[in-house]
DRENDO-1510 file (C-alpha; in Angstrom, 1 decimal, always signed):
<recs>
REC; n; res; u; v; w
REC; 1; MET; -76.3; +25.1; +67.1 .
REC; 2; THR; -75.7; +26.1; +63.5 .
REC; 3; GLU; -78.1; +25.0; +60.9 .
REC; 4; LYS; -76.8; +22.9; +58.0 .
REC; 5; PRO; -77.4; +24.1; +54.5 .
REC; 6; ARG; -80.2; +22.4; +52.6 .
REC; 7; ALA; -79.5; +20.6; +49.3 .
REC; 8; ALA; -80.2; +22.6; +46.3 .
REC; 9; ASP; -83.3; +21.9; +44.3 .
REC; 10; PRO; -82.5; +19.9; +41.2 .
REC; 11; GLY; -84.9; +21.9; +39.1 .
REC; 12; SER; -83.6; +25.2; +40.2 .
REC; 13; THR; -80.0; +24.1; +40.0 .
REC; 14; GLY; -80.4; +22.9; +36.4 .
REC; 15; SER; -82.2; +26.0; +35.3 .
REC; 16; ALA; -79.4; +28.4; +36.2 .
REC; 17; PRO; -76.8; +26.8; +34.1 .
REC; 18; GLY; -79.2; +26.3; +31.3 .
REC; 19; GLY; -80.0; +29.9; +31.3 .
REC; 20; SER; -76.3; +30.9; +31.4 .
REC; 21; ALA; -75.6; +28.5; +28.6 .
REC; 22; SER; -78.3; +30.1; +26.5 .
REC; 23; ALA; -76.9; +33.5; +27.3 .
REC; 24; GLY; -73.4; +32.3; +26.4 .
REC; 25; GLN; -74.7; +30.9; +23.1 .
REC; 26; ASP; -76.5; +34.1; +22.4 .
REC; 27; ALA; -73.2; +36.0; +23.1 .
REC; 28; GLY; -71.4; +33.8; +20.5 .
REC; 29; GLU; -69.7; +31.5; +23.0 .
REC; 30; GLN; -69.3; +27.7; +22.5 .
REC; 31; PRO; -71.4; +25.3; +24.6 .
REC; 32; ARG; -69.9; +23.9; +27.8 .
REC; 33; VAL; -70.0; +20.4; +29.1 .
REC; 34; VAL; -71.8; +20.0; +32.4 .
REC; 35; ILE; -71.1; +17.0; +34.7 .
REC; 36; ARG; -73.5; +16.3; +37.6 .
REC; 37; ASP; -72.2; +14.4; +40.6 .
REC; 38; LYS; -75.0; +12.7; +42.6 .
REC; 39; ARG; -73.9; +11.2; +45.9 .
REC; 40; LYS; -76.0; +9.9; +48.8 .
REC; 41; ILE; -75.3; +11.4; +52.2 .
REC; 42; GLY; -75.5; +8.6; +54.8 .
REC; 43; LYS; -75.9; +8.7; +58.6 .
REC; 44; SER; -73.0; +9.9; +60.6 .
REC; 45; THR; -70.9; +7.1; +62.2 .
REC; 46; GLU; -69.9; +9.2; +65.1 .
REC; 47; GLN; -71.4; +8.3; +68.5 .
REC; 48; PRO; -73.7; +11.2; +69.8 .
REC; 49; ALA; -72.4; +12.8; +73.0 .
REC; 50; SER; -75.9; +12.8; +74.6 .
REC; 51; ASP; -79.4; +12.0; +73.9 .
REC; 52; ALA; -80.4; +15.7; +73.6 .
REC; 53; ALA; -77.7; +16.3; +71.1 .
REC; 54; ALA; -78.8; +13.3; +69.1 .
REC; 55; ALA; -82.3; +14.5; +69.0 .
REC; 56; ASP; -81.3; +18.0; +67.9 .
REC; 57; ALA; -79.1; +16.5; +65.2 .
REC; 58; ALA; -81.9; +14.2; +64.0 .
REC; 59; ALA; -84.3; +17.1; +63.8 .
REC; 60; ASP; -81.9; +19.3; +61.9 .
REC; 61; ALA; -80.4; +16.6; +59.7 .
REC; 62; PRO; -82.0; +15.9; +56.3 .
REC; 63; ALA; -84.0; +12.8; +55.7 .
REC; 64; GLU; -82.2; +9.5; +54.9 .
REC; 65; GLY; -81.8; +8.9; +51.3 .
REC; 66; LEU; -81.8; +12.6; +50.3 .
REC; 67; VAL; -79.7; +13.0; +47.2 .
REC; 68; GLU; -77.3; +15.9; +47.0 .
REC; 69; GLU; -76.6; +17.1; +43.5 .
REC; 70; ALA; -73.4; +18.9; +42.8 .
REC; 71; GLU; -72.9; +20.6; +39.5 .
REC; 72; VAL; -69.4; +20.6; +38.1 .
REC; 73; VAL; -68.7; +22.8; +35.1 .
REC; 74; VAL; -65.9; +21.5; +32.9 .
REC; 75; ASP; -64.0; +23.8; +30.6 .
REC; 76; GLU; -65.0; +24.0; +27.1 .
REC; 77; ILE; -63.9; +21.0; +25.0 .
REC; 78; GLU; -63.6; +21.8; +21.4 .
REC; 79; ALA; -64.4; +19.0; +19.0 .
REC; 80; GLU; -63.6; +19.0; +15.3 .
REC; 81; ALA; -66.7; +19.2; +13.2 .
REC; 82; PRO; -67.1; +16.3; +10.9 .
REC; 83; VAL; -66.0; +16.9; +7.4 .
REC; 84; SER; -68.5; +16.1; +4.8 .
REC; 85; GLY; -67.5; +14.5; +1.5 .
REC; 86; PRO; -65.1; +11.8; +0.4 .
REC; 87; PRO; -61.8; +11.4; +2.4 .
REC; 88; VAL; -58.9; +13.5; +1.2 .
REC; 89; VAL; -55.9; +11.4; +0.1 .
REC; 90; ASP; -52.6; +13.1; -0.4 .
REC; 91; SER; -51.5; +12.8; -4.0 .
REC; 92; PRO; -47.9; +11.8; -4.7 .
REC; 93; ALA; -45.6; +14.7; -5.3 .
REC; 94; GLN; -45.0; +15.2; -9.0 .
REC; 95; PRO; -41.4; +15.4; -10.0 .
REC; 96; ASN; -40.3; +18.9; -10.9 .
REC; 97; GLU; -38.9; +19.3; -14.4 .
REC; 98; GLU; -36.1; +21.5; -13.2 .
REC; 99; GLU; -35.0; +18.9; -10.6 .
REC; 100; ALA; -35.2; +16.1; -13.2 .
REC; 101; ALA; -33.1; +18.2; -15.6 .
REC; 102; SER; -30.5; +19.0; -12.9 .
REC; 103; ALA; -30.3; +15.3; -11.9 .
REC; 104; ALA; -29.8; +14.3; -15.6 .
REC; 105; GLY; -27.1; +16.9; -15.9 .
REC; 106; ALA; -25.4; +15.7; -12.8 .
REC; 107; ALA; -25.5; +12.1; -14.1 .
REC; 108; ASP; -24.1; +13.2; -17.5 .
REC; 109; ALA; -21.3; +15.1; -15.8 .
REC; 110; GLU; -20.4; +12.1; -13.6 .
REC; 111; LEU; -20.5; +9.8; -16.7 .
REC; 112; GLU; -18.1; +12.2; -18.5 .
REC; 113; SER; -15.8; +12.3; -15.5 .
REC; 114; VAL; -15.7; +8.5; -15.3 .
REC; 115; ARG; -15.0; +8.3; -19.1 .
REC; 116; ALA; -12.2; +10.8; -18.8 .
REC; 117; GLU; -10.7; +8.9; -15.9 .
REC; 118; LEU; -11.0; +5.6; -17.8 .
REC; 119; THR; -9.3; +7.1; -20.8 .
REC; 120; GLU; -6.5; +8.4; -18.7 .
REC; 121; ARG; -6.0; +5.1; -16.9 .
REC; 122; THR; -6.0; +3.3; -20.3 .
REC; 123; ARG; -3.2; +5.6; -21.6 .
REC; 124; ASP; -1.2; +5.0; -18.4 .
REC; 125; LEU; -1.6; +1.3; -18.9 .
REC; 126; GLN; -0.5; +1.5; -22.5 .
REC; 127; ARG; +2.5; +3.6; -21.6 .
REC; 128; VAL; +3.6; +1.3; -18.8 .
REC; 129; THR; +3.1; -1.7; -21.1 .
REC; 130; ALA; +5.3; -0.1; -23.8 .
REC; 131; GLU; +7.9; +0.8; -21.2 .
REC; 132; TYR; +8.0; -2.7; -19.9 .
REC; 133; ALA; +8.2; -4.2; -23.4 .
REC; 134; ASN; +11.2; -1.9; -24.2 .
REC; 135; TYR; +12.8; -2.8; -20.8 .
REC; 136; ARG; +12.5; -6.5; -21.6 .
REC; 137; LYS; +14.0; -6.0; -25.1 .
REC; 138; ARG; +16.9; -4.0; -23.6 .
REC; 139; VAL; +17.5; -6.6; -20.9 .
REC; 140; ASP; +17.5; -9.4; -23.5 .
REC; 141; ARG; +19.8; -7.5; -25.8 .
REC; 142; ASP; +22.2; -6.7; -23.0 .
REC; 143; ARG; +22.1; -10.3; -21.8 .
REC; 144; ASN; +22.8; -11.6; -25.3 .
REC; 145; LEU; +25.6; -9.1; -25.7 .
REC; 146; VAL; +27.3; -10.1; -22.4 .
REC; 147; GLN; +26.9; -13.8; -23.3 .
REC; 148; GLU; +28.4; -13.1; -26.8 .
REC; 149; GLN; +31.3; -11.2; -25.3 .
REC; 150; ALA; +32.1; -14.0; -22.8 .
REC; 151; THR; +31.9; -16.6; -25.6 .
REC; 152; GLY; +34.1; -14.4; -27.9 .
REC; 153; SER; +36.7; -14.0; -25.2 .
REC; 154; VAL; +37.0; -17.8; -24.8 .
REC; 155; LEU; +37.0; -18.5; -28.5 .
REC; 156; THR; +39.6; -15.8; -29.1 .
REC; 157; ALA; +41.9; -17.6; -26.6 .
REC; 158; LEU; +41.5; -20.8; -28.7 .
REC; 159; LEU; +42.3; -19.3; -32.1 .
REC; 160; PRO; +46.0; -19.9; -31.9 .
REC; 161; ILE; +45.3; -23.6; -31.4 .
REC; 162; LEU; +43.1; -23.6; -34.6 .
REC; 163; ASP; +46.0; -21.9; -36.5 .
REC; 164; ASP; +48.3; -24.7; -35.5 .
REC; 165; LEU; +45.7; -27.2; -36.6 .
REC; 166; ASP; +45.5; -25.5; -40.0 .
REC; 167; ARG; +49.3; -25.5; -40.5 .
REC; 168; ALA; +49.4; -29.2; -39.5 .
REC; 169; ARG; +46.6; -29.9; -42.1 .
REC; 170; GLU; +48.5; -28.1; -44.8 .
REC; 171; HIS; +51.7; -30.2; -44.2 .
REC; 172; GLY; +49.6; -33.5; -44.0 .
REC; 173; ASP; +50.3; -34.1; -40.3 .
REC; 174; LEU; +46.7; -34.0; -39.3 .
REC; 175; VAL; +46.0; -37.8; -39.7 .
REC; 176; GLY; +44.9; -40.6; -37.4 .
REC; 177; PRO; +43.5; -40.0; -33.9 .
REC; 178; PHE; +45.0; -36.6; -33.8 .
REC; 179; GLY; +43.0; -35.6; -36.9 .
REC; 180; SER; +39.8; -37.0; -35.3 .
REC; 181; VAL; +40.4; -34.8; -32.2 .
REC; 182; ALA; +41.0; -31.8; -34.5 .
REC; 183; GLU; +37.7; -32.3; -36.3 .
REC; 184; GLN; +35.7; -32.8; -33.1 .
REC; 185; LEU; +37.2; -29.5; -31.7 .
REC; 186; THR; +36.4; -27.6; -34.8 .
REC; 187; GLY; +32.8; -29.0; -34.8 .
REC; 188; ALA; +32.3; -28.1; -31.1 .
REC; 189; LEU; +33.5; -24.5; -31.6 .
REC; 190; GLY; +31.2; -24.2; -34.6 .
REC; 191; LYS; +28.2; -24.9; -32.4 .
REC; 192; PHE; +29.0; -21.7; -30.5 .
REC; 193; GLY; +28.7; -19.7; -33.7 .
REC; 194; LEU; +32.4; -19.6; -34.7 .
REC; 195; THR; +33.0; -19.5; -38.4 .
REC; 196; ALA; +36.2; -19.2; -40.4 .
REC; 197; PHE; +36.7; -17.1; -43.5 .
REC; 198; GLY; +39.5; -16.2; -45.9 .
REC; 199; GLU; +40.1; -18.3; -48.9 .
REC; 200; GLN; +42.3; -17.8; -51.9 .
REC; 201; GLY; +40.5; -15.9; -54.7 .
REC; 202; ASP; +38.1; -14.0; -52.4 .
REC; 203; PRO; +37.6; -10.3; -53.2 .
REC; 204; PHE; +39.6; -8.1; -50.9 .
REC; 205; ASP; +37.4; -6.5; -48.1 .
REC; 206; PRO; +39.3; -4.1; -46.0 .
REC; 207; THR; +36.8; -4.6; -43.1 .
REC; 208; ARG; +37.5; -8.3; -43.0 .
REC; 209; HIS; +41.0; -8.7; -44.5 .
REC; 210; GLU; +44.3; -7.5; -43.4 .
REC; 211; ALA; +46.6; -7.0; -46.4 .
REC; 212; VAL; +50.3; -7.7; -45.6 .
REC; 213; ALA; +51.5; -7.8; -49.2 .
REC; 214; HIS; +50.6; -6.2; -52.5 .
REC; 215; GLN; +51.4; -7.2; -56.1 .
REC; 216; THR; +50.0; -6.6; -59.6 .
REC; 217; SER; +48.6; -9.3; -61.8 .
REC; 218; ALA; +47.0; -9.4; -65.3 .
REC; 219; ASP; +44.7; -12.2; -64.2 .
REC; 220; VAL; +42.5; -10.2; -61.9 .
REC; 221; THR; +40.2; -7.3; -62.6 .
REC; 222; GLU; +39.8; -6.1; -58.9 .
REC; 223; PRO; +41.8; -6.4; -55.7 .
REC; 224; THR; +41.8; -10.1; -54.9 .
REC; 225; CYS; +43.2; -12.3; -52.1 .
REC; 226; VAL; +45.9; -14.4; -53.8 .
REC; 227; GLN; +47.4; -15.9; -50.7 .
REC; 228; VAL; +45.9; -16.6; -47.2 .
REC; 229; MET; +48.6; -16.5; -44.5 .
REC; 230; ARG; +46.1; -16.8; -41.6 .
REC; 231; ARG; +42.4; -17.3; -41.6 .
REC; 232; GLY; +40.0; -15.0; -40.0 .
REC; 233; TYR; +37.2; -15.8; -37.6 .
REC; 234; GLN; +33.9; -14.2; -36.6 .
REC; 235; LEU; +31.3; -15.0; -34.0 .
REC; 236; GLY; +27.9; -14.4; -35.6 .
REC; 237; GLU; +28.1; -10.9; -36.9 .
REC; 238; ARG; +31.0; -10.0; -34.6 .
REC; 239; LEU; +34.5; -10.0; -36.1 .
REC; 240; LEU; +36.9; -11.8; -33.8 .
REC; 241; ARG; +40.0; -11.6; -36.0 .
REC; 242; PRO; +40.6; -10.4; -39.6 .
REC; 243; ALA; +42.2; -12.7; -42.1 .
REC; 244; MET; +45.8; -12.0; -43.0 .
REC; 245; VAL; +46.2; -12.1; -46.8 .
REC; 246; ALA; +48.3; -11.1; -49.8 .
REC; 247; VAL; +46.5; -8.9; -52.3 .
REC; 248; ALA; +46.9; -8.8; -56.1 .
REC; 249; ASP; +45.9; -5.6; -57.9 .
REC; 250; PRO; +45.0; -5.4; -61.6 .
REC; 251; GLU; +47.6; -3.9; -63.9 .
</recs>
């Protein structure tokens, strides 16, 4: 039967590591952490095969309650040494002057870009506004011109009727209800801007008068209309028909 190993003596077990630790410290090594595991070794629960074997086992086995110490060496654990003095607080980063100058320059450049774009948009708006104003004026002028041309065409077609009314008035036939109708017609056409011109004694104007006869007279100092054969008409500033007259020139 083999003999079981005896438990190590606590005093001898603890001295060896202590001596090694001292040697390690002398050699410049860091101290190691030592953990001791103390466990009780109880009786065996197995049933002995025979009384003789049980007696031998009892003689060879250690006394009950013997404590076995096992030494476990744990690797070195480094701990930070406490720092003496007040705690260190990180100070806020101070802005760099170059970075501040570059940021200010970028802001100024962006502001100038916005101002330039605003100026350009303002000019575009002014140009569009002026073009729209000119367009409205041109449209209004064209509309008025078309309206005036249409009105002039209608009034030109009615001028022969007005000539007949003038001849009837000269002969004294424009009386009674017929005279009232003639006056109403003349007033209605006048509301559209129709005006008559050409009276005896008016200075001769070649742009408005059509001379069909010429004579000399000592009573005039300039070419003068001495006889109106047919009156002229104009619509606003537009000439619809010149007046047909006889002109007397000075001697």
